C-alpha positions in Angstrom: 31.4 55.0 20.9 30.8 51.2 19.3 31.1 50.2 15.6 29.9 52.5 12.5 28.5 50.0 11.3 26.1 48.9 14.4 23.9 51.8 13.9 22.5 50.8 10.6 21.9 47.1 11.5 19.9 48.0 14.9 17.6 50.7 12.9 17.2 47.3 10.1 16.3 45.0 12.6 13.8 47.5 14.3 12.3 48.2 11.2 11.5 44.8 10.4 10.1 44.5 14.5 8.0 47.5 13.9 6.1 45.9 10.4 5.6 42.7 12.5 4.3 44.3 15.5 1.8 46.2 12.9 0.4 42.9 12.1 0.0 41.3 15.4 -2.0 44.6 16.0 -4.8 43.6 13.7 -7.8 42.0 15.0 -8.0 38.6 13.9 -11.4 37.5 12.6 -13.5 34.8 14.4 -16.7 32.9 13.2 -18.9 30.5 14.9 -21.0 28.0 12.8 -24.2 26.7 13.9 -27.6 26.5 12.4 -27.4 30.3 12.4 -24.3 30.8 10.6 -23.8 32.6 7.7 -22.0 31.4 4.4 -20.6 35.2 3.6 -18.1 34.7 7.0 -17.1 31.1 6.0 -16.3 32.1 2.2 -14.7 35.3 3.5 -12.1 32.8 5.5 -12.1 29.6 3.3 -11.5 31.4 -0.2 -10.8 27.5 -1.3 -14.3 26.6 -0.7 -17.1 27.5 -2.8 -20.4 28.5 -0.8 -22.9 25.7 -0.5 -25.3 24.8 2.5 -23.9 22.5 5.2 -24.0 18.9 4.4 -24.1 19.3 0.2 -21.5 17.3 -1.7 -18.9 18.8 -2.9 -18.7 19.7 -6.9 -16.7 17.5 -8.7 -13.3 19.0 -10.1 -12.6 19.7 -13.5 -11.8 16.3 -15.8 -8.8 17.9 -17.6 -6.9 18.6 -14.8 -4.8 15.7 -13.4 -3.0 17.2 -10.8 -4.8 19.5 -7.9 -3.9 22.9 -7.1 -1.1 23.3 -4.4 -2.9 24.5 -1.5 -0.5 26.5 0.7 -3.4 28.9 2.6 -3.8 27.6 6.1 -7.4 28.4 5.9 -8.4 26.0 3.3 -6.1 23.3 4.1 -7.9 20.3 5.7 -5.5 17.4 6.2 -8.5 15.1 8.1 -11.1 15.7 5.2 -10.6 12.1 3.9 -14.6 11.3 2.8 -15.9 12.8 -0.2 -19.3 14.5 0.5 -19.4 13.3 3.6 -18.7 14.3 7.3 -15.6 13.0 8.9 -15.8 12.3 12.7 -14.0 15.2 14.7 -12.8 17.4 11.6 -14.0 20.5 12.5 -12.4 21.9 9.0 -14.6 19.8 7.3 -17.3 21.8 5.5 -19.2 18.6 4.8 -20.2 18.8 8.6 -23.2 20.6 10.0 -24.5 21.5 13.3 -26.2 18.0 13.9 -22.9 16.5 13.2 -20.8 18.9 16.0 -23.2 17.4 18.3 -21.5 13.9 18.5 -18.4 15.6 18.2 -16.2 14.9 21.3 -13.1 17.4 19.9 -11.6 18.6 17.0 -8.6 16.0 15.6 -7.2 19.1 14.2 -7.4 21.9 16.2 -4.6 24.1 14.7 -3.3 24.6 11.2 -0.1 26.4 10.7 2.5 27.6 8.2 6.5 27.9 7.7 7.5 28.1 11.3 10.3 30.2 9.9 8.6 33.4 9.1 8.6 36.4 11.0 5.1 35.9 10.9 2.5 33.3 9.6 -1.0 32.7 9.1 -2.8 30.0 12.1 -6.3 28.3 11.5 -7.5 27.6 14.9 -10.5 25.3 15.5 -12.7 24.9 18.2 -16.3 23.4 19.2 -18.8 25.5 21.7 -20.8 23.0 23.2 -22.9 25.4 25.3 -24.9 26.4 22.0 -27.7 24.5 21.3 -27.1 22.7 18.6 -23.2 22.7 19.2 -21.3 25.2 16.9 -17.5 25.3 15.3 -15.3 28.3 16.0 -13.2 29.4 13.7 -10.0 31.9 14.2 -7.6 33.0 11.5 -5.1 35.0 13.6 -1.3 35.9 13.2 1.2 34.1 15.0 4.6 36.2 15.7 8.1 34.5 15.5 10.1 36.1 18.4 13.5 35.1 17.0 15.4 37.8 15.3 16.6 35.4 12.8 13.3 34.7 10.8 12.2 35.6 7.5 10.3 38.5 6.8 9.3 38.0 3.6 10.0 35.4 0.5 11.0 36.6 -2.8 11.7 33.3 -4.4 8.2 31.4 -5.4 9.7 28.4 -7.0 11.2 27.8 -3.7 7.9 26.8 -2.1 6.9 23.8 -4.3 8.4 20.2 -5.2 9.2 20.4 -8.9 6.7 18.8 -11.4 8.2 15.7 -12.5 8.5 15.7 -16.5 6.7 13.4 -17.9 8.8 11.3 -20.4 7.8 11.8 -24.1 9.6 11.2 -27.6 10.9 14.9 -27.5 12.6 14.7 -24.2 13.2 10.8 -23.6 17.1 11.2 -24.7 18.0 13.7 -22.4 16.0 12.1 -19.3 18.2 8.8 -20.3 20.7 10.8 -19.9 20.2 12.4 -16.6 18.7 9.5 -14.8 20.8 8.2 -11.8 19.8 6.0 -8.6 16.5 6.1 -6.4 16.4 5.7 -2.8 13.9 3.3 -1.1 11.5 5.0 1.4 10.7 3.9 5.2 7.7 2.4 6.7 5.7 3.9 9.4 3.1 2.9 11.8 0.3 5.0 12.8 -1.6 4.6 16.4 -4.0 6.5 18.1 -6.2 6.5 21.1 -9.7 7.2 22.4 -11.4 8.8 25.3 -14.2 6.5 26.6 -16.5 8.8 28.8 -20.1 8.3 29.4 -22.2 11.4 28.2 -25.1 12.9 30.2 -27.1 13.3 26.9 -29.3 10.9 25.7 -27.7 10.0 22.9 -24.0 8.4 21.8 -21.5 10.5 20.9 -17.8 9.9 19.5 -15.5 7.4 21.7 -18.4 6.5 24.2 -18.7 3.4 25.5 -21.9 0.9 24.0 -24.3 0.6 27.3 -26.2 -2.8 27.7 -29.2 -3.3 29.7 -26.8 -4.5 32.7 -23.7 -2.8 32.0 -21.8 -2.0 28.7 -21.0 -4.5 25.5 -17.3 -5.7 26.0 -15.1 -6.0 23.1 -11.9 -8.3 24.1 -8.6 -6.7 23.8 -4.9 -6.9 24.2 -3.7 -4.0 26.9 -0.3 -4.8 28.4 0.6 -8.2 26.6 -1.2 -10.6 24.2 -3.6 -12.2 26.4 -7.3 -11.0 26.5 -8.9 -8.7 28.5 -12.9 -8.8 28.7 -13.8 -5.5 30.7 -12.5 -3.8 27.9 -15.9 -1.8 26.6 -16.4 -0.9 22.9 -16.8 2.6 21.8 -19.1 4.5 19.5 -18.0 5.1 16.0 -14.3 3.4 16.9 -13.7 0.7 13.9 -11.4 -2.0 15.6 -9.6 -5.5 14.6 -7.7 -7.0 17.4 -6.2 -10.6 17.9 -5.4 -11.7 21.6 -4.6 -14.9 23.1 -6.1 -17.1 25.9 -4.7 -19.5 28.6 -7.1 -22.0 29.4 -7.6 -25.3 31.2 -9.3 -27.4 28.6 -10.7 -29.5 31.4 -12.8 -26.1 32.4 -13.6 -25.0 28.9 -17.5 -25.5 29.3 -17.0 -23.1 32.6 -15.5 -20.4 30.5 -18.1 -17.4 29.7 -15.7 -16.0 27.0 -15.3 -19.1 25.2 -19.6 -19.5 24.5 -21.8 -18.0 21.8 -24.3 -17.1 24.2 -21.4 -14.2 25.8 -21.4 -12.5 22.5 -24.9 -12.9 21.5 -26.7 -12.7 24.4 -26.1 -8.6 25.5 -29.0 -6.1 24.5 -27.6 -2.7 23.4 -29.7 0.8 24.6 -30.5 2.2 21.4 -29.7 5.7 23.6 -27.7 5.7 26.2 -29.6 5.8 29.7 -32.9 4.6 27.8 -33.7 0.9 29.4 -36.7 0.6 27.4 -35.4 0.9 24.2 -32.9 -2.0 23.7 -31.6 -3.4 20.2 -30.8 -6.9 20.5 -28.1 -8.7 18.6 -29.0 -10.9 15.7 -26.8 -13.3 14.8 -26.3 -13.2 10.7 -23.8 -15.5 9.7 -22.5 -18.5 11.6 -19.8 -20.9 10.6 -18.2 -24.3 12.1 -14.3 -25.1 11.6 -13.3 -28.5 12.2 -10.0 -29.5 13.4 -9.1 -30.0 9.7 -9.8 -26.4 9.1 -13.0 -27.2 6.8 -15.7 -24.8 7.4 -19.2 -25.8 7.6 -22.0 -23.0 7.6 -24.9 -23.4 10.0 -28.4 -22.3 8.5 -29.7 -22.5 12.0 -28.4 -19.9 14.3 -29.6 -21.5 17.6 -27.2 -20.8 20.3 -24.6 -23.6 20.6 -22.4 -24.4 24.2 -19.1 -25.3 24.2 -18.8 -29.1 25.2 -15.9 -31.3 26.1 -15.7 -34.1 24.2 -12.7 -37.1 24.0 -12.3 -39.2 20.4 -9.2 -41.4 19.7 -7.5 -40.5 23.5 -7.5 -37.1 22.4 -9.9 -34.4 24.7 -11.1 -31.4 22.4 -13.4 -28.7 23.2 -16.4 -28.0 20.4 -18.3 -24.9 19.6 -15.7 -22.6 21.1 -15.9 -19.0 19.6 -12.5 -18.2 17.4 -14.0 -15.3 15.7 -16.7 -12.6 16.4 -17.7 -9.7 14.1 -19.7 -7.2 15.0 -21.9 -4.9 12.7 -23.6 -1.7 14.4 -25.8 0.7 12.4 -26.3 4.1 13.8 -28.2 7.5 12.6 -27.3 11.1 12.4 -28.8 11.5 15.9 -26.4 9.3 17.8 -28.9 6.4 18.1 -28.1 2.4 17.5 -30.7 1.0 15.4 -29.5 -2.4 14.4 -26.7 -5.0 16.2 -25.6 -7.7 13.7 -23.2 -10.8 14.8 -21.0 -13.0 12.2 -19.5 -15.7 14.8 -16.8 -18.8 13.5 -17.1 -21.5 15.9 -14.2 -24.3 16.2 -12.9 -27.3 18.1 -9.7 -26.8 20.2 -7.5 -29.6 21.5 -4.6 -29.1 24.0 -2.0 -29.0 21.1 -3.8 -25.6 19.9 -3.8 -24.2 23.3 -3.0 -21.3 24.4 -5.9 -20.4 21.8 -6.3 -17.3 19.7 -9.1 -15.2 19.4 -9.9 -12.7 16.7 -12.7 -9.6 17.2 -13.7 -7.2 14.9 -16.3 -4.1 15.5 -17.5 -2.0 12.5 -20.1 1.0 12.6 -22.1 1.8 9.5 -24.5 4.9 9.0 -27.7 4.2 8.5 -29.1 4.7 4.3 -25.5 5.7 3.3 -23.1 3.8 1.2 -19.4 6.0 1.8 -16.9 5.8 -0.7 -13.5 5.2 1.2 -10.5 6.8 -0.1 -6.4 6.1 0.1 -5.9 9.7 0.2 -7.0 13.3 -0.5 -5.7 13.6 -2.6 -2.0 12.2 -2.2 -1.9 8.5 -0.7 -1.8 7.5 3.0 0.9 4.8 4.3 -0.8 1.9 4.8 -3.6 2.2 2.5 -4.5 0.2 -0.7 -3.6 1.2 -4.2 -6.2 2.0 -6.6 -6.4 0.1 -9.4 -8.5 -0.8 -12.3 -9.1 -1.9 -16.2 -10.1 0.0 -19.2 -12.5 -2.2 -21.5 -12.0 0.2 -24.2 -10.3 3.3 -25.7 -12.1 6.5 -24.2 -14.3 4.6 -21.4 -13.9 5.4 -17.9 -12.2 2.9 -15.1 -13.4 -0.2 -14.0 -12.7 -1.1 -10.4 -13.9 -3.8 -8.1 -15.9 -2.9 -4.9 -13.6 -4.7 -2.9 -10.8 -1.9 -2.7 -8.2 -4.5 -0.9 -8.7 -6.3 -3.9 -7.9 -4.0 -7.0 -4.0 -4.9 -7.0 -2.8 -7.8 -5.0 0.1 -10.2 -4.8 0.3 -13.8 -3.3 -0.1 -14.4 0.3 2.6 -16.7 1.9 1.5 -19.0 4.6 3.3 -21.9 6.7 2.3 -25.0 4.0 3.9 -22.8 1.2 1.9 -24.9 -1.0 1.1 -22.5 -3.8 -1.9 -24.5 -5.2 -3.5 -24.1 -2.2 -2.9 -20.7 -2.1 -4.7 -20.1 -5.6 -7.1 -17.4 -5.3 -5.7 -16.2 -1.4 -4.2 -12.9 -2.3 -3.0 -10.1 -0.1 -3.2 -6.1 -1.6 -0.4 -4.0 -2.3 -0.5 -1.1 0.7 1.3 2.2 -0.5 4.8 2.4 1.0 5.1 -1.1 1.9 7.5 -2.8 0.8 6.5 -6.7 0.3 8.0 -10.0 -0.9 5.5 -13.3 -0.7 6.3 -16.6 -2.1 5.2 -20.5 -2.5 6.5 -24.0 -4.0 5.2 -25.5 -7.0 5.6 -29.2 -7.1 5.0 -30.6 -10.7 4.2 -34.1 -11.6 6.2 -35.8 -14.4 2.9 -36.4 -16.4 2.8 -31.9 -16.6 4.0 -30.5 -19.7 5.6 -27.2 -19.9 3.2 -25.4 -21.8 0.5 -26.3 -19.3 2.6 -25.4 -16.2 3.2 -21.8 -18.2 -0.3 -21.1 -18.4 -1.0 -22.3 -14.7 1.7 -20.4 -13.3 1.4 -17.3 -15.1 -2.5 -17.2 -13.7 -1.1 -17.9 -10.0 1.2 -14.9 -10.3 -1.1 -12.0 -11.8 -4.1 -13.3 -10.2 -7.9 -13.0 -11.2 -8.1 -9.7 -13.2 -4.9 -7.8 -12.9 -5.2 -4.4 -13.8 -4.0 -2.1 -16.7 -4.2 1.2 -14.5 -3.4 2.4 -11.1 -4.8 5.9 -9.5 -2.5 9.1 -9.7 -4.0 10.3 -6.2 -5.7 8.4 -3.3 -9.1 10.2 -4.7 -8.5 10.1 -8.2 -12.0 9.5 -10.0 -12.8 6.7 -12.2 -14.1 8.8 -15.0 -10.6 10.6 -15.4 -9.2 7.8 -17.5 -6.5 10.1 -18.9 -4.9 10.8 -15.4 -4.7 7.2 -14.6 -1.2 5.8 -14.5 -0.9 2.7 -17.3 1.1 -0.3 -15.7 3.7 -1.2 -17.9 3.9 -5.4 -18.5 7.3 -6.7 -19.6 8.9 -10.2 -19.4 12.3 -11.3 -18.8 14.0 -14.4 -19.9 16.8 -16.1 -20.9 17.2 -16.2 -24.8 17.6 -19.5 -25.9 15.8 -20.9 -29.0 13.0 -23.5 -28.9 13.2 -24.2 -24.9 9.8 -23.8 -23.0 10.4 -21.3 -20.4 8.5 -21.0 -17.1 7.5 -18.1 -14.9 8.8 -17.9 -11.7 8.7 -14.3 -10.3 6.3 -11.1 -11.1 8.3 -8.1 -9.4 6.4 -5.0 -9.6 8.1 -1.8 -8.8 6.0 1.0 -8.0 7.7 4.9 -8.8 5.8 8.0 -6.7 6.9 11.5 -6.2 5.8 14.6 -3.5 4.0 17.0 -5.3 2.7 20.4 -4.2 3.5 22.5 -1.4 6.5 22.1 0.7 4.2 22.5 4.2 1.5 19.8 2.6 3.4 17.5 0.0 1.1 15.0 -1.5 2.4 11.5 -2.7 1.7 11.0 -6.2 2.3 7.9 -8.4 4.0 8.5 -11.7 5.0 4.9 -13.1 4.1 1.6 -12.1 6.1 -1.6 -13.8 5.2 -5.5 -13.8 8.3 -7.3 -14.5 7.4 -11.2 -15.3 10.9 -13.0 -15.2 10.7 -16.5 -16.5 13.7 -19.6 -16.1 14.2 -23.0 -17.9 11.7 -25.5 -17.4 13.5 -27.9 -14.8 14.1 -31.5 -15.8 13.6 -34.4 -13.4 16.4 -36.1 -12.5 15.1 -38.3 -10.0 11.8 -39.3 -8.8 8.4 -38.3 -10.7 8.0 -34.9 -8.8 9.8 -31.5 -9.2 9.5 -28.5 -7.3 9.8 -24.8 -8.3 9.5 -21.7 -6.1 7.4 -18.8 -7.4 7.9 -15.5 -5.4 6.3 -12.1 -6.2 7.6 -8.8 -4.8 6.2 -5.0 -4.5 8.8 -2.2 -4.2 8.1 1.4 -3.7 10.3 3.9 -5.2 10.7 7.8 -4.3 11.8 10.2 -7.3 11.0 13.4 -5.9 13.3 15.9 -6.5 13.9 18.6 -4.4 13.2 22.0 -4.8 15.2 24.2 -5.9 16.7 26.9 -3.4 18.4 30.4 -4.2 18.3 33.7 -4.5 16.5 35.8 -7.4 19.6 37.3 -8.1 23.2 37.3 -6.6 23.8 40.3 -4.4 26.4 42.6 -5.6 29.1 45.0 -3.2 29.1 48.5 -4.6 32.2 49.4 -2.7 34.7 52.2 -3.7 38.0 52.9 -2.6 39.2 56.1 -0.9 41.2 58.6 -3.4 44.2 58.6 -1.2 44.0 54.5 -0.6 47.6 53.7 -1.9 49.1 56.8 -1.0 52.8 57.3 -0.7 53.0 54.5 -3.6 51.0 55.9 -5.9 
């Protein structure tokens, strides 16, 4: 027989399943992009992009809109597109990539983009590459994925629950209300990102992403630590894979002249093939910079870039090996066709004694595209954890923001060293990275002859550095001309209130408040407030001797002030039930 209420429930479930199955029966759109592709098909599937020929720079956004429109359409989402007006390697959804760019791709870094998995039916953007075509083509599919669970969301009728709340900006009208409702915040944790590369030699006469660089006799060796911190010399350098590593070597100082990995010629003598397999086209490695470091860490630039061999010498009863390669930096220039056109090398040679063993070496390799000057971003649009904050200053009201060309030097703090000497640290800074709470400091030794006003000016310059910024970009891709959208740095001072007393700055604390903005499926990190607090203390008096020591410190903290999304119903459901007329019989 069954329960009387079970039949209506089954009818409702069957009705939902039939509507979902009807959506799944629709034919999914498929488009391939290459040299013969049309813009109509791509425009239909990618409504967020305006139609334009491949390789054309993106049109700039409106100046008056500091906040980007939240993107919820999976066909318009492209999380790997981080370079404006330039194709990102292996980013198949990047509209700036052309058929020539596809030819050097190895695979799609983001093969699919999906929506919320709790829905009964959701759109999914599928990306792949067709290497059999000439030139290779990009294949894009927009399909419907079905959730087999019967406890899925068929339709959502409360749109505010799909996005984060836009933070309310304080002004003279709502300041008192925000002060009453404000409460504590929570800190964000750090995360590290790692990646792997594929090193396969292609059969085509051009380099592709991740393929090892060939030389006249073998391949370009890039020493790296693998299972331990020890250097592995047989690690190949991969095309378009930028790397910067440190590794150590356990050597016998008596045999330093026989170790090839310590010599300058080991890194400058190989000749890189312009294209794989073409022996006749060789690119020699040119030494552009040659520095020599002494045992007391003094650097000397050598004008003559002749090859120097390591030599074992003895002075004062101490043996040491000179002209040892301590730092190796490659800079390779390539073309759109996957050819190497130039190879530059920068070396740091130094002296090594038995006290410096095991030896630590640094290696770096960078790839630069010919005739281009890419502008790196710290996010698109929201900040990415681990990338530097974009900052600058406004010379006059109404003008744009001026930034330094060094993106890692726009907002900095003190860098801690082993000797902790503030005077030696002047000019040595470390960048402020998004999401990373940092603290550094040093010791300042003041002689009796140094007065308080002189020390105050010197310490304030030491804490703020050269050119402390006035504004910070709210997003990682904020433009310098949109000055009204940038976040001002609120500079405050904190000092004891004592009349007629000289006070010395001892700490600079920077607090960065950020919030999640946009869709719950793709939230973006946005900076909403930056405060720099300069803390001062009494000028120390010399109790004994002629020297006083003051501890100087800088700190950066990131505070997440995101408001949770509003969850709920449009209207509370009501129960429309009536009792039978004889329910209370025979009492009534």
